[in-house]
C-alpha positions in Angstrom: 86.9 -249.9 -16.1 83.9 -252.1 -15.8 81.3 -251.8 -18.6 77.5 -251.4 -18.1 77.6 -250.4 -14.4 76.7 -246.8 -14.9 73.0 -245.7 -15.1 71.7 -244.3 -18.4 72.0 -240.6 -18.7 69.0 -238.7 -20.3 68.4 -235.2 -21.5 65.7 -234.2 -19.0 62.9 -231.6 -19.0 62.4 -230.2 -15.5 58.9 -228.8 -14.9 58.1 -226.5 -12.0 54.8 -225.9 -10.2 54.8 -222.3 -11.4 54.8 -223.4 -15.0 58.5 -222.8 -15.8 60.4 -225.6 -17.5 64.1 -226.1 -18.5 66.3 -228.8 -19.9 69.1 -230.5 -18.0 70.8 -233.9 -17.8 69.8 -236.6 -15.3 69.3 -240.3 -14.8 65.6 -239.7 -14.9 63.6 -238.9 -18.0 61.3 -236.4 -16.4 61.4 -234.3 -13.2 58.6 -232.3 -11.6 59.6 -229.9 -8.8 57.6 -227.6 -6.5 59.9 -224.6 -6.6 62.6 -223.4 -9.0 64.9 -220.4 -9.4 62.1 -218.4 -11.1 59.7 -218.6 -8.2 62.0 -219.2 -5.2 61.9 -216.3 -2.6 65.7 -216.0 -2.5 65.9 -215.2 -6.2 62.7 -213.1 -6.4 63.0 -211.1 -3.2 59.4 -211.7 -2.3 58.2 -213.8 0.6 56.2 -216.9 -0.4 55.0 -219.7 1.8 55.4 -223.1 0.1 52.5 -225.2 1.6 52.1 -228.4 -0.3 49.8 -230.1 2.2 47.6 -227.2 3.3 49.0 -227.0 6.8 48.9 -223.2 6.9 45.3 -223.1 5.9 44.4 -225.8 8.5 46.1 -223.7 11.2 44.4 -220.5 10.2 41.0 -222.1 10.1 41.5 -223.8 13.5 42.3 -220.6 15.3 40.3 -218.1 13.3 37.0 -218.6 15.2 38.1 -219.5 18.7 41.3 -217.5 18.9 43.9 -218.4 21.5 42.6 -219.7 24.8 45.3 -218.0 26.8 44.3 -214.6 25.5 40.6 -215.1 26.6 41.5 -216.2 30.2 43.1 -213.0 31.3 46.2 -212.7 33.4 46.8 -214.3 36.8 47.1 -212.1 39.8 50.2 -212.4 41.8 49.9 -212.5 45.6 51.7 -209.6 47.3 54.6 -210.7 49.5 53.3 -208.6 52.5 49.9 -210.1 52.3 51.3 -213.6 52.1 53.5 -213.0 55.1 50.6 -211.6 57.2 48.5 -214.7 56.4 51.3 -217.1 57.3 51.8 -215.4 60.8 48.1 -215.8 61.8 
């Protein structure tokens, strides 16, 4: 086997955004993650939206005041087939 081709292996502390931390081994000395097994919805059974860039808040703010345009327009009226046939004959 060749010597000195493998990366150095460290004992790493992984820190989550929820405040949880644990120790593992990695080629990096420190890891920061957004979600871990303590706060992940699969393990907790609670629904949680992970929104790191504020996209959900932007969407809610955009449509909170104006609402949906399609709901404000109302529904289109369909022409009755008998009325359309009468118009085409004349």
